[in-house]
DSSP file (Angstrom, degrees, kcal/mol; ACC not computed):
  #  RESIDUE AA STRUCTURE BP1 BP2  ACC     N-H-->O    O-->H-N    N-H-->O    O-->H-N    TCO  KAPPA ALPHA  PHI   PSI    X-CA   Y-CA   Z-CA
    1    1 A M              0   0    0      0, 0.0     2,-0.4     0, 0.0    16,-0.2   0.000 360.0 360.0 360.0 139.6  -50.4   66.0  -24.1
    2    2 A S  B     +A   16   0A   0     14,-2.8    14,-2.6   103,-0.0   103,-0.1  -0.991 360.0 148.1-124.5 136.9  -51.7   63.3  -21.8
    3    3 A A        -     0   0    0     -2,-0.4    12,-0.1    12,-0.2     2,-0.1  -0.979  47.3 -95.0-158.2 152.7  -50.6   62.9  -18.2
    4    4 A P        -     0   0    0      0, 0.0     3,-0.2     0, 0.0   104,-0.1  -0.419  17.3-144.1 -72.3 151.8  -52.1   61.6  -15.0
    5    5 A V  S    S+     0   0    0      1,-0.3   103,-2.5   102,-0.1     2,-0.4   0.864  96.0  25.4 -76.8 -39.6  -53.6   64.1  -12.6
    6    6 A V  E    S-e  108   0B   0    101,-0.2     2,-0.4    -3,-0.0    -1,-0.3  -0.996  76.8-160.4-126.1 128.1  -52.3   62.0   -9.7
    7    7 A A  E     -e  109   0B   0    101,-2.9   103,-2.7    -2,-0.4     2,-0.4  -0.881  17.0-129.3-108.6 141.4  -49.3   59.7  -10.1
    8    8 A D  E >   -e  110   0B   0     -2,-0.4     3,-1.9   101,-0.2   103,-0.2  -0.742   4.9-142.6 -91.8 129.8  -48.6   56.8   -7.7
    9    9 A T  T 3  S+     0   0    0    101,-2.0    69,-0.2    -2,-0.4   102,-0.1   0.698 100.9  64.2 -63.2 -17.8  -45.1   56.5   -6.2
   10   10 A N  T 3  S+     0   0    0    100,-0.3     2,-0.3    67,-0.1    -1,-0.3   0.550 106.1  44.8 -82.1  -7.0  -45.5   52.7   -6.5
   11   11 A H  S <  S-     0   0    0     -3,-1.9    67,-0.3    65,-0.0     2,-0.1  -0.892  88.8 -97.6-134.4 160.6  -45.6   52.9  -10.3
   12   12 A N        -     0   0    0     -2,-0.3     2,-0.5    64,-0.1    64,-0.2  -0.433  37.4-130.3 -70.6 154.2  -43.9   54.5  -13.2
   13   13 A M  E     - B   0  75A   0     62,-2.6    62,-3.2    -2,-0.1     2,-0.5  -0.935  16.1-152.5-111.2 130.1  -45.5   57.7  -14.7
   14   14 A E  E     - B   0  74A   0     -2,-0.5     2,-0.4    60,-0.2    60,-0.2  -0.881   8.4-169.8-106.6 131.7  -46.1   57.9  -18.4
   15   15 A L  E     - B   0  73A   0     58,-2.9    58,-2.3    -2,-0.5     2,-0.4  -0.978   7.6-167.8-118.3 130.6  -46.3   61.3  -20.2
   16   16 A N  E     -AB   2  72A   0    -14,-2.6   -14,-2.8    -2,-0.4     2,-0.4  -0.954  10.1-172.3-124.3 138.6  -47.4   61.5  -23.8
   17   17 A C  E     - B   0  71A   0     54,-1.5    54,-2.1    -2,-0.4     2,-0.4  -0.987   6.8-174.0-129.2 120.8  -47.2   64.3  -26.3
   18   18 A H  E     + B   0  70A   0     -2,-0.4     2,-0.3    52,-0.2    52,-0.2  -0.929  11.7 168.2-115.2 140.4  -49.0   63.9  -29.7
   19   19 A F        -     0   0    0     50,-2.3     2,-0.5    -2,-0.4    -2,-0.0  -0.978  31.7-137.7-150.4 158.1  -48.6   66.5  -32.4
   20   20 A D        -     0   0    0     -2,-0.3     3,-0.1     1,-0.1    49,-0.1  -0.959  11.4-174.0-121.9 109.9  -49.3   67.1  -36.1
   21   21 A M    >   -     0   0    0     -2,-0.5     3,-2.6    47,-0.3    -1,-0.1   0.564  18.4-169.0 -79.5  -8.0  -46.4   68.9  -38.0
   22   22 A E  T 3  S-     0   0    0      1,-0.3    -1,-0.3     3,-0.0     0, 0.0  -0.347  71.7 -17.6  50.0-120.5  -48.5   69.2  -41.2
   23   23 A S  T 3  S+     0   0    0     -3,-0.1    -1,-0.3    -2,-0.1     2,-0.2   0.476 118.9  97.4 -92.7  -1.1  -46.0   70.2  -43.8
   24   24 A E  S <  S-     0   0    0     -3,-2.6     2,-0.4     1,-0.1    -3,-0.1  -0.500  74.4-117.4 -89.5 158.4  -43.4   71.4  -41.4
   25   25 A E        -     0   0    0     70,-0.2    69,-2.7    -2,-0.2     2,-0.3  -0.756  29.7-112.8 -94.7 136.6  -40.3   69.5  -40.3
   26   26 A L  E     +F   93   0C   0     -2,-0.4    67,-0.2    67,-0.2    18,-0.2  -0.519  33.7 176.2 -69.1 127.3  -39.9   68.6  -36.6
   27   27 A Y  E     -     0   0C   0     65,-2.7    17,-0.4     1,-0.3     2,-0.3   0.862  59.7 -22.6 -94.0 -54.2  -37.0   70.4  -35.0
   28   28 A A  E     -F   92   0C   0     64,-1.5    64,-2.5    14,-0.2     2,-0.4  -0.998  39.0-149.5-158.6 152.1  -37.3   69.3  -31.3
   29   29 A V  E     -FG  91  41C   0     12,-2.3    12,-2.9    -2,-0.3     2,-0.4  -1.000  26.7-172.9-120.6 126.3  -39.5   67.9  -28.6
   30   30 A K  E     -FG  90  40C   0     60,-2.8    60,-2.7    -2,-0.4     2,-0.4  -0.953  11.8-154.2-123.4 140.6  -38.6   69.1  -25.1
   31   31 A W  E     -FG  89  39C   0      8,-2.6     7,-2.6    -2,-0.4     8,-1.4  -0.935  15.7-173.8-113.6 136.6  -40.0   67.9  -21.7
   32   32 A Y  E     -FG  88  37C   0     56,-2.4    56,-2.3    -2,-0.4     2,-0.4  -0.932  18.9-158.1-127.7 149.8  -39.8   70.2  -18.7
   33   33 A K  E >  S-FG  87  36C   0      3,-2.3     3,-1.7    -2,-0.3    54,-0.2  -0.991  88.7 -17.4-122.9 121.2  -40.7   69.9  -15.0
   34   34 A D  T 3  S-     0   0    0     52,-3.3    53,-0.1    -2,-0.4    -1,-0.1   0.904 129.9 -52.3  48.3  48.0  -41.3   73.2  -13.3
   35   35 A D  T 3  S+     0   0    0     51,-0.4     2,-0.5     1,-0.2    -1,-0.3   0.581 113.8 118.2  67.3  13.5  -39.6   75.0  -16.2
   36   36 A Q  E <   -G   33   0C   0     -3,-1.7    -3,-2.3    16,-0.0     2,-0.2  -0.953  65.5-127.9-110.7 121.3  -36.4   72.9  -16.0
   37   37 A E  E     +G   32   0C   0     -2,-0.5    -5,-0.3    -5,-0.2     3,-0.1  -0.457  35.9 164.0 -69.1 130.8  -35.7   70.8  -19.1
   38   38 A F  E     +     0   0C   0     -7,-2.6    14,-1.9     1,-0.3     2,-0.3   0.529  62.8  28.3-120.7 -12.8  -35.1   67.1  -18.4
   39   39 A F  E     -GH  31  51C   0     -8,-1.4    -8,-2.6    12,-0.2     2,-0.4  -0.994  56.2-175.0-152.1 141.5  -35.5   65.5  -21.8
   40   40 A R  E     -GH  30  50C   0     10,-2.3    10,-2.4    -2,-0.3     2,-0.5  -0.995   5.8-168.2-140.5 133.7  -34.9   66.5  -25.4
   41   41 A Y  E     +GH  29  49C   0    -12,-2.9   -12,-2.3    -2,-0.4     8,-0.2  -0.985  11.3 170.8-119.6 120.4  -35.6   64.7  -28.7
   42   42 A M    >   -     0   0    0      6,-3.0     3,-1.8    -2,-0.5   -14,-0.2  -0.907  16.0-164.3-129.9 102.1  -34.0   66.2  -31.9
   43   43 A P  T 3  S+     0   0    0      0, 0.0    -1,-0.1     0, 0.0     5,-0.1   0.738  88.2  48.4 -62.7 -24.2  -34.4   63.8  -34.9
   44   44 A H  T 3  S+     0   0    0    -17,-0.4     2,-0.3   -18,-0.2     4,-0.1   0.270 102.3  75.7-101.1  12.2  -31.8   65.6  -37.0
   45   45 A Q  S <  S-     0   0    0     -3,-1.8    -3,-0.1     3,-0.1     4,-0.0  -0.805  84.0 -99.6-116.8 159.5  -29.1   65.8  -34.3
   46   46 A Q  S    S+     0   0    0     -2,-0.3     2,-0.1     1,-0.2    -2,-0.0  -0.997 111.4  32.6-119.8 126.9  -26.7   63.2  -32.9
   47   47 A P  S    S-     0   0    0      0, 0.0    -1,-0.2     0, 0.0    -5,-0.1   0.646  81.7-157.5 -73.1 158.2  -27.4   62.0  -30.4
   48   48 A H  S    S+     0   0    0     -2,-0.1    -6,-3.0    -7,-0.1     2,-0.4   0.827  77.4  48.8 -68.7 -32.5  -31.2   62.2  -31.0
   49   49 A I  E     -H   41   0C   0     -8,-0.2     2,-0.4    -6,-0.1    -8,-0.2  -0.909  63.0-179.2-118.1 135.9  -32.0   62.0  -27.3
   50   50 A M  E     -H   40   0C   0    -10,-2.4   -10,-2.3    -2,-0.4     2,-0.3  -0.993   9.8-157.1-131.3 141.3  -30.5   64.1  -24.4
   51   51 A N  E     -H   39   0C   0     -2,-0.4   -12,-0.2   -12,-0.2   -13,-0.1  -0.883   4.4-163.3-113.8 148.3  -31.3   63.9  -20.7
   52   52 A F        -     0   0    0    -14,-1.9     2,-0.3    -2,-0.3   -16,-0.0  -0.995  28.8-107.3-131.4 138.2  -30.7   66.6  -18.1
   53   53 A P        +     0   0    0      0, 0.0     2,-0.4     0, 0.0     5,-0.1  -0.482  43.9 166.5 -70.8 125.4  -30.6   66.2  -14.4
   54   54 A V  B >   -J   57   0D   0      3,-0.5     3,-2.2    -2,-0.3   -16,-0.0  -0.995  42.6-103.6-137.9 131.7  -33.7   67.6  -12.6
   55   55 A S  T 3  S+     0   0    0     -2,-0.4     3,-0.1     1,-0.3   -22,-0.0  -0.290 106.2  14.3 -56.6 129.6  -34.7   66.9   -9.0
   56   56 A G  T 3  S+     0   0    0      1,-0.2     2,-0.6    21,-0.1    23,-0.3   0.397 102.9 106.9  87.7  -2.6  -37.5   64.4   -8.8
   57   57 A V  B <   +J   54   0D   0     -3,-2.2    -3,-0.5    21,-0.1     2,-0.5  -0.941  35.7 166.5-117.2 116.3  -37.2   63.2  -12.4
   58   58 A Q        -     0   0    0     -2,-0.6    18,-3.2    18,-0.5     2,-0.2  -0.969  27.6-139.9-127.8 113.2  -35.7   59.8  -13.2
   59   59 A L  B     -C   75   0A   0     -2,-0.5     2,-0.9    16,-0.2    16,-0.2  -0.499   3.7-148.1 -75.4 137.9  -36.2   58.6  -16.8
   60   60 A A    >   -     0   0    0     14,-3.3     3,-2.6    -2,-0.2    14,-0.3  -0.879  16.2-162.5 -98.3  96.2  -37.0   55.0  -17.4
   61   61 A L  G >  S+     0   0    0     -2,-0.9     3,-1.7     1,-0.3    -1,-0.2   0.786  83.9  62.7 -58.1 -31.7  -35.3   54.8  -20.8
   62   62 A Q  G 3  S+     0   0    0      1,-0.3    -1,-0.3    -3,-0.1    -3,-0.0   0.680 101.7  54.5 -67.2 -14.4  -37.1   51.6  -21.9
   63   63 A G  G <  S+     0   0    0     -3,-2.6     2,-0.4    11,-0.2    -1,-0.3   0.275  85.4 105.7 -99.7   9.9  -40.3   53.6  -21.7
   64   64 A T    <   +     0   0    0     -3,-1.7     2,-0.3     9,-0.2     9,-0.2  -0.779  36.9 161.3 -95.4 132.0  -39.1   56.4  -24.0
   65   65 A D  E     +D   72   0A   0      7,-2.4     7,-2.9    -2,-0.4     2,-0.4  -0.854   6.3 169.6-152.3 111.0  -40.5   56.4  -27.6
   66   66 A C  E     +D   71   0A   0     -2,-0.3     5,-0.3     5,-0.3     2,-0.2  -0.948   8.1 142.9-127.1 146.1  -40.3   59.5  -29.8
   67   67 A G        -     0   0    0      3,-3.0     3,-0.2    -2,-0.4    -2,-0.0  -0.771  63.1 -56.4-155.6-160.0  -41.1   60.0  -33.5
   68   68 A R  S    S+     0   0    0     -2,-0.2   -47,-0.3     1,-0.2     3,-0.1   0.670 130.9  22.4 -69.5 -18.6  -42.5   62.4  -36.1
   69   69 A A  S    S+     0   0    0      1,-0.2   -50,-2.3   -49,-0.1     2,-0.3   0.375 124.3  27.2-131.5   2.8  -46.0   62.6  -34.4
   70   70 A H  E     -B   18   0A   0    -52,-0.2    -3,-3.0    -3,-0.2     2,-0.3  -0.991  47.0-160.9-158.9 162.1  -45.5   61.7  -30.8
   71   71 A C  E     -BD  17  66A   0    -54,-2.1   -54,-1.5    -2,-0.3     2,-0.5  -0.863  13.7-173.6-151.7 117.3  -43.0   61.6  -27.9
   72   72 A K  E     -BD  16  65A   0     -7,-2.9    -7,-2.4    -2,-0.3     2,-0.3  -0.930   2.7-178.5-113.7 132.4  -43.6   59.4  -24.8
   73   73 A V  E     -B   15   0A   0    -58,-2.3   -58,-2.9    -2,-0.5     2,-0.4  -0.948  11.9-153.2-124.4 151.5  -41.4   59.5  -21.7
   74   74 A Q  E     -B   14   0A   0     -2,-0.3   -14,-3.3   -14,-0.3     2,-0.4  -0.991   7.4-155.4-126.1 130.4  -41.7   57.3  -18.6
   75   75 A L  E     -BC  13  59A   0    -62,-3.2   -62,-2.6    -2,-0.4     2,-0.2  -0.841  12.1-172.5-107.7 143.0  -40.5   58.4  -15.2
   76   76 A T        +     0   0    0    -18,-3.2   -18,-0.5    -2,-0.4   -64,-0.1  -0.760  58.0  38.7-127.0 170.9  -39.6   56.1  -12.4
   77   77 A K  S    S-     0   0    0     -2,-0.2    -1,-0.2     1,-0.2     2,-0.1   0.899  75.4-171.0  53.6  46.8  -38.6   56.3   -8.7
   78   78 A L        -     0   0    0    -67,-0.3     2,-0.4   -69,-0.2    -1,-0.2  -0.404   7.0-161.3 -68.0 142.0  -41.2   59.0   -8.1
   79   79 A T     >  -     0   0    0    -23,-0.3     4,-2.4     1,-0.1     5,-0.4  -0.970  21.9-128.5-126.0 145.9  -41.2   60.7   -4.7
   80   80 A R  H  > S+     0   0    0     -2,-0.4     4,-0.6     1,-0.2    29,-0.4   0.887 105.1  36.7 -59.2 -44.1  -44.0   62.7   -3.2
   81   81 A H  H  4 S+     0   0    0      1,-0.1    -1,-0.2     2,-0.1    -3,-0.0   0.719 125.9  34.3 -87.7 -20.7  -42.0   65.8   -2.4
   82   82 A H  H  4 S+     0   0    0     -3,-0.1    -2,-0.2   -26,-0.1    -1,-0.1   0.701 114.7  50.3-107.6 -23.1  -39.7   66.0   -5.4
   83   83 A S  H  < S+     0   0    0     -4,-2.4    -3,-0.2    26,-0.1    -2,-0.1   0.631  83.0 103.0 -95.7 -13.8  -41.7   64.7   -8.3
   84   84 A D     <  +     0   0    0     -4,-0.6     2,-0.3    -5,-0.4    24,-0.2  -0.323  56.8  84.2 -57.3 147.8  -44.9   66.8   -7.9
   85   85 A G  E    S- I   0 107C   0     22,-2.4    22,-3.2     2,-0.0     2,-0.6  -0.924  78.3 -45.3 154.0-171.6  -45.1   69.7  -10.3
   86   86 A A  E     - I   0 106C   0     -2,-0.3   -52,-3.3    20,-0.2     2,-0.5  -0.857  46.6-163.8 -97.2 116.9  -45.9   71.2  -13.7
   87   87 A Y  E     -FI  33 105C   0     18,-3.0    18,-2.8    -2,-0.6     2,-0.4  -0.880   8.2-169.6-105.1 131.9  -44.8   69.0  -16.6
   88   88 A R  E     -FI  32 104C   0    -56,-2.3   -56,-2.4    -2,-0.5     2,-0.5  -0.966  16.9-156.8-128.3 136.7  -44.7   70.6  -20.0
   89   89 A C  E     -FI  31 103C   0     14,-2.3    14,-2.0    -2,-0.4     2,-0.5  -0.947  16.4-170.1-105.7 130.2  -44.2   69.2  -23.5
   90   90 A E  E     -FI  30 102C   0    -60,-2.7   -60,-2.8    -2,-0.5     2,-0.4  -0.986   2.3-170.1-126.6 123.3  -42.8   71.7  -26.0
   91   91 A V  E     -FI  29 101C   0     10,-3.3    10,-2.6    -2,-0.5     2,-0.3  -0.940   6.1-176.2-116.5 132.8  -42.7   71.0  -29.8
   92   92 A S  E     -FI  28 100C   0    -64,-2.5   -65,-2.7    -2,-0.4   -64,-1.5  -0.952  15.6-135.6-130.4 151.1  -40.9   73.2  -32.3
   93   93 A S  E     -F   26   0C   0      6,-2.0   -67,-0.2    -2,-0.3   -69,-0.0  -0.576  29.7 -97.5 -99.7 165.0  -40.6   73.1  -36.1
   94   94 A E    >>  -     0   0    0    -69,-2.7     4,-2.0    -2,-0.2     3,-0.6  -0.131  61.9 -39.8 -71.4 170.9  -37.5   73.6  -38.2
   95   95 A A  T 34 S+     0   0    0      1,-0.3   -70,-0.2     2,-0.2    -1,-0.2  -0.329 110.9  36.3 -61.0 151.9  -36.4   76.8  -39.9
   96   96 A P  T 34 S+     0   0    0      0, 0.0    -1,-0.3     0, 0.0    -2,-0.0  -0.997 129.8  27.8 -91.3  -8.8  -37.6   79.1  -41.3
   97   97 A T  T <4  -     0   0    0     -3,-0.6    -2,-0.2     2,-0.0    -3,-0.1   0.890  69.1-168.3 -81.7 -38.2  -40.7   79.2  -39.1
   98   98 A F     <  -     0   0    0     -4,-2.0    -3,-0.1     1,-0.1    -4,-0.1   0.900  20.4-173.0  47.4  46.4  -39.5   77.8  -35.8
   99   99 A R        -     0   0    0     -5,-0.3    -6,-2.0    -7,-0.0     2,-0.4  -0.357   6.4-153.5 -66.7 151.2  -43.1   77.5  -34.7
  100  100 A L  E     +I   92   0C   0     -8,-0.2     2,-0.4     2,-0.0    -8,-0.2  -0.993  17.1 176.7-133.6 133.7  -43.6   76.5  -31.1
  101  101 A A  E     +I   91   0C   0    -10,-2.6   -10,-3.3    -2,-0.4     2,-0.3  -0.996  10.1 173.6-133.8 142.4  -46.5   74.7  -29.3
  102  102 A A  E     -I   90   0C   0     -2,-0.4     2,-0.3   -12,-0.2   -12,-0.2  -0.988  14.9-168.1-147.4 153.7  -46.6   73.6  -25.7
  103  103 A E  E     -I   89   0C   0    -14,-2.0   -14,-2.3    -2,-0.3     2,-0.4  -0.994  10.1-157.3-143.5 141.3  -48.9   72.1  -23.1
  104  104 A T  E     -I   88   0C   0     -2,-0.3     2,-0.4   -16,-0.2   -16,-0.2  -0.939   5.8-171.6-122.8 140.3  -48.5   71.9  -19.4
  105  105 A H  E     -I   87   0C   0    -18,-2.8   -18,-3.0    -2,-0.4     2,-0.5  -0.999  20.0-136.3-128.9 132.6  -50.1   69.5  -16.8
  106  106 A N  E     -I   86   0C   0     -2,-0.4     2,-0.4   -20,-0.2   -20,-0.2  -0.757  26.0-165.5 -84.9 130.1  -49.9   69.8  -13.1
  107  107 A I  E     -I   85   0C   0    -22,-3.2   -22,-2.4    -2,-0.5     2,-0.5  -0.968  12.0-154.1-124.1 130.4  -49.3   66.4  -11.5
  108  108 A T  E     -e    6   0B   0   -103,-2.5  -101,-2.9    -2,-0.4     2,-0.5  -0.877  11.6-152.3 -99.4 131.5  -49.6   65.4   -7.9
  109  109 A V  E     +e    7   0B   0     -2,-0.5     2,-0.3   -29,-0.4  -101,-0.2  -0.911  27.6 156.2-106.6 129.0  -47.4   62.5   -6.8
  110  110 A A  E     -e    8   0B   0   -103,-2.7  -101,-2.0    -2,-0.5     2,-1.0  -0.965  51.3-105.2-146.0 158.6  -48.8   60.5   -3.9
  111  111 A K        -     0   0    0     -2,-0.3     2,-0.4  -103,-0.2  -103,-0.1  -0.815  45.4-144.5 -84.9 107.9  -48.5   57.0   -2.3
  112  112 A V        -     0   0    0     -2,-1.0     2,-0.2     4,-0.0     4,-0.1  -0.622  22.4-179.2 -82.3 126.5  -51.9   55.7   -3.4
  113  113 A I        -     0   0    0     -2,-0.4     0, 0.0     2,-0.2     0, 0.0  -0.701  45.0 -92.4-116.5 173.1  -53.5   53.4   -0.9
  114  114 A E  S    S+     0   0    0     -2,-0.2     2,-0.8     1,-0.2    -2,-0.0   0.849 116.6  53.9 -58.4 -38.2  -56.8   51.6   -1.1
  115  115 A V        +     0   0    0      2,-0.1     2,-0.6     0, 0.0    -2,-0.2  -0.876  69.4 172.3-101.3 109.9  -58.8   54.4    0.6
  116  116 A F        -     0   0    0     -2,-0.8     2,-1.6     2,-0.1    -4,-0.0  -0.946  19.8-157.8-122.5 109.4  -58.1   57.6   -1.3
  117  117 A S        +     0   0    0     -2,-0.6     2,-0.3     2,-0.0    -2,-0.1  -0.522  54.5 100.7 -92.5  72.5  -60.3   60.5   -0.2
  118  118 A A        -     0   0    0     -2,-1.6     2,-0.5     2,-0.0    -2,-0.1  -0.990  55.9-147.9-148.1 149.4  -60.1   62.7   -3.3
  119  119 A A  B     -K  150   0E   0     31,-2.5    31,-2.5    -2,-0.3     3,-0.1  -0.962  20.1-150.2-120.6 113.2  -62.4   63.4   -6.2
  120  120 A L        -     0   0    0     -2,-0.5    32,-0.0    29,-0.2     2,-0.0  -0.452  31.3 -92.2 -79.1 152.4  -60.6   64.2   -9.4
  121  121 A P        -     0   0    0      0, 0.0    28,-0.1     0, 0.0    -1,-0.1  -0.390  28.2-143.4 -60.3 141.4  -62.2   66.5  -12.1
  122  122 A K  S    S+     0   0    0     26,-0.4     2,-0.3    -3,-0.1    27,-0.1   0.654  80.3  36.3 -82.1 -15.8  -64.1   64.4  -14.6
  123  123 A E  S    S-     0   0    0      3,-0.0    24,-0.4     1,-0.0     3,-0.1  -0.897  90.9 -96.9-133.1 161.0  -63.1   66.7  -17.5
  124  124 A K        -     0   0    0     -2,-0.3    -2,-0.1     1,-0.1    23,-0.1  -0.410  57.2 -87.8 -68.9 154.0  -60.1   68.7  -18.6
  125  125 A P        -     0   0    0      0, 0.0     2,-0.5     0, 0.0    21,-0.2  -0.303  40.5-132.5 -60.9 150.3  -60.1   72.4  -17.7
  126  126 A R  E     -L  145   0F   0     19,-2.8    19,-2.7    -3,-0.1     2,-0.5  -0.932  15.1-161.2-109.0 126.2  -61.8   74.7  -20.3
  127  127 A I  E     +L  144   0F   0     -2,-0.5     2,-0.3    17,-0.2    17,-0.2  -0.930  15.8 178.5-107.6 128.8  -60.1   77.9  -21.4
  128  128 A E  E     +L  143   0F   0     15,-2.7    15,-2.6    -2,-0.5    -2,-0.0  -0.954  50.4  34.8-130.6 148.0  -62.2   80.5  -23.0
  129  129 A G  S    S+     0   0    0     -2,-0.3    12,-0.3     1,-0.3     2,-0.2   0.457  71.6 138.7  96.9   2.6  -61.7   84.0  -24.3
  130  130 A L        -     0   0    0     13,-0.1    -1,-0.3    -3,-0.1     2,-0.2  -0.590  42.4-140.9 -83.4 143.3  -58.2   83.7  -25.8
  131  131 A E        -     0   0    0     -2,-0.2     3,-0.1     1,-0.1    -1,-0.0  -0.492  27.2-108.1 -89.5 167.5  -57.3   85.2  -29.1
  132  132 A E  S    S-     0   0    0      1,-0.2     2,-0.3    -2,-0.2    -1,-0.1   0.872  96.4  -5.5 -64.8 -38.7  -55.0   83.5  -31.7
  133  133 A S        -     0   0    0      2,-0.0     2,-0.3    -3,-0.0    -1,-0.2  -0.975  62.8-152.7-152.9 164.1  -52.1   86.0  -31.0
  134  134 A Y        -     0   0    0     -2,-0.3     2,-0.3    -3,-0.1     6,-0.0  -0.943  15.6-127.4-136.2 156.1  -51.3   89.1  -29.0
  135  135 A N    >   -     0   0    0     -2,-0.3     3,-2.3     1,-0.1     2,-0.0  -0.720  47.2 -82.1 -98.4 156.8  -48.9   92.0  -29.3
  136  136 A E  T 3  S+     0   0    0     -2,-0.3     3,-0.1     1,-0.3    -1,-0.1  -0.351 119.3  24.1 -57.6 132.3  -46.6   93.0  -26.5
  137  137 A G  T 3  S+     0   0    0      1,-0.3    -1,-0.3    -3,-0.0     2,-0.0   0.220  89.0 136.2  94.7 -13.0  -48.5   95.2  -24.1
  138  138 A D    <   -     0   0    0     -3,-2.3     2,-0.5     1,-0.1    -1,-0.3  -0.337  58.6-118.0 -64.9 148.2  -52.0   93.8  -25.0
  139  139 A M        -     0   0    0     -3,-0.1     2,-0.6     2,-0.0    -1,-0.1  -0.770  25.3-148.6 -85.9 129.9  -54.3   93.0  -22.1
  140  140 A V        -     0   0    0     -2,-0.5     2,-0.5    -6,-0.0   -10,-0.1  -0.891  15.6-177.0-103.1 123.8  -55.2   89.3  -22.0
  141  141 A T        +     0   0    0     -2,-0.6     2,-0.3   -12,-0.3    -2,-0.0  -0.976  22.0 135.7-122.9 119.1  -58.6   88.4  -20.7
  142  142 A A        -     0   0    0     -2,-0.5     2,-0.4   -12,-0.1   -13,-0.2  -0.965  36.3-139.4-153.1 164.4  -59.5   84.7  -20.4
  143  143 A S  E     -L  128   0F   0    -15,-2.6   -15,-2.7    -2,-0.3     2,-0.5  -0.975   4.0-156.3-132.4 149.6  -61.2   82.3  -18.1
  144  144 A C  E     -L  127   0F   0     -2,-0.4     2,-0.5   -17,-0.2   -17,-0.2  -0.992  11.8-168.2-124.9 126.4  -60.3   78.8  -17.0
  145  145 A T  E     -L  126   0F   0    -19,-2.7   -19,-2.8    -2,-0.5     2,-0.4  -0.959   1.1-167.7-120.0 129.7  -63.1   76.5  -15.7
  146  146 A S        -     0   0    0     -2,-0.5     3,-0.1   -21,-0.2   -22,-0.1  -0.897  26.4-115.5-112.8 143.5  -62.5   73.2  -14.0
  147  147 A S        -     0   0    0    -24,-0.4     6,-0.2    -2,-0.4    -1,-0.0  -0.346  57.7 -68.4 -69.3 162.1  -65.1   70.7  -13.2
  148  148 A P        +     0   0    0      0, 0.0   -26,-0.4     0, 0.0     2,-0.3  -0.132  63.5 164.4 -56.8 144.2  -65.7   70.0   -9.5
  149  149 A S        -     0   0    0    -28,-0.1   -29,-0.2    -3,-0.1     4,-0.1  -0.969  35.1-106.7-152.1 163.7  -63.0   68.3   -7.5
  150  150 A D  B    S+K  119   0E   0    -31,-2.5   -31,-2.5    -2,-0.3     2,-0.2  -0.906 111.5  31.0-142.1 111.6  -61.9   67.7   -3.9
  151  151 A P  S    S-     0   0    0      0, 0.0    -1,-0.2     0, 0.0     3,-0.1   0.525 117.0-105.0 -69.8 165.3  -59.6   69.2   -3.1
  152  152 A A        -     0   0    0     -2,-0.2    -2,-0.1     1,-0.1     2,-0.0  -0.269  37.9-101.5 -62.5 145.4  -60.4   72.1   -5.4
  153  153 A A        -     0   0    0     -6,-0.2     2,-0.5    -4,-0.1    -1,-0.1  -0.351  28.2-138.9 -65.7 146.5  -58.3   72.5   -8.5
  154  154 A I        -     0   0    0     -3,-0.1     2,-0.5    -2,-0.0    -1,-0.1  -0.956  14.7-153.7-109.6 123.0  -55.6   75.1   -8.5
  155  155 A V        -     0   0    0     -2,-0.5     2,-0.4   -11,-0.1   -11,-0.0  -0.851  12.5-176.8-101.9 128.6  -55.3   77.1  -11.8
  156  156 A T        -     0   0    0     -2,-0.5     2,-0.3     9,-0.0     9,-0.1  -0.992  11.7-150.6-125.1 132.0  -51.9   78.6  -12.7
  157  157 A W        -     0   0    0      7,-0.5     7,-2.1    -2,-0.4     2,-0.4  -0.805  10.3-170.2-104.4 142.8  -51.4   80.8  -15.8
  158  158 A F  E     -M  163   0G   0     -2,-0.3     2,-0.4     5,-0.2     5,-0.2  -0.993   8.1-169.6-130.5 139.0  -48.2   81.1  -17.8
  159  159 A I  E >  S-M  162   0G   0      3,-2.7     3,-1.5    -2,-0.4    -2,-0.0  -0.994  83.2 -11.9-126.1 122.8  -47.3   83.6  -20.6
  160  160 A N  T 3  S-     0   0    0     -2,-0.4    -1,-0.1     1,-0.3     3,-0.1   0.908 130.1 -55.8  51.3  46.5  -44.0   82.8  -22.4
  161  161 A N  T 3  S+     0   0    0      1,-0.2     2,-0.5    -3,-0.0    -1,-0.3   0.600 115.6 117.0  65.4  14.3  -43.1   80.3  -19.7
  162  162 A Q  E <   -M  159   0G   0     -3,-1.5    -3,-2.7     0, 0.0    -1,-0.2  -0.953  68.3-123.1-114.0 128.3  -43.5   82.9  -17.0
  163  163 A Q  E     -M  158   0G   0     -2,-0.5     2,-0.3    -5,-0.2    -5,-0.2  -0.465  31.9-153.9 -67.1 137.5  -46.1   82.5  -14.3
  164  164 A V        -     0   0    0     -7,-2.1    -7,-0.5    -2,-0.2     2,-0.4  -0.853  15.2-118.2-117.0 151.0  -48.4   85.5  -14.2
  165  165 A R        -     0   0    0     -2,-0.3     2,-0.3    -9,-0.1    -9,-0.0  -0.701  34.6-150.8 -83.6 135.1  -50.5   87.1  -11.4
  166  166 A C        -     0   0    0     -2,-0.4     2,-0.6    -9,-0.0    -1,-0.0  -0.818  13.1-133.8-111.8 147.5  -54.1   87.0  -12.2
  167  167 A N              0   0    0     -2,-0.3    -2,-0.0     1,-0.1     0, 0.0  -0.889 360.0 360.0 -93.5 120.5  -57.0   89.3  -11.2
  168  168 A T              0   0    0     -2,-0.6    -1,-0.1     0, 0.0    -2,-0.0   0.436 360.0 360.0-102.8 360.0  -59.8   87.0  -10.1
C-alpha cells in the first residue's frame, strides 16, 4: 500500500494498493478508514464497485481504478478533523482459501502552507520479530522502529483489526 504520511486539504489524496494473487482468484479489495469500510471492489459481482458513507471520506470517482493487481482510490474534500486516521487496504482471495492480506497507514490531514515545521520519517517503519502465523493464546513479541521525525511517530498495533495494548 502506498499513501501519504501527510495529506493537504487543498488537494485530493491518492491511496494505492498493489497485490500479487499468484494462482488465486481475486475475491475483493476493501478500503477502510478507522475500521469503517468506505469502498469495495468485487470483480465477480454486480456492481463491481460499492461505496459506503464514512465521515471525512469523499471519493473522487474519476480517480478510482481497480483491477487484478491493484486498486487505487482518490479522496477529495479532505478536512483536518474528519479525514485524519488509519486507512487500510484489505485484499482477499476466492474460495476455497479466502486468504486475506491487509496493510494500514496512518494519515494526518493538514492545511499545508509554505512554512511547515515538521520532519517526516525518511523510511517506512520496520517491524521485526513476527512469526508467519500464531495460534490463539500465543504471546506475540515484536518491535516496530521508525526513523526520526518531528513530531515523533505514534505506533499503533492491531491484531485481527482490533487495537491492542502494548507493553513498552
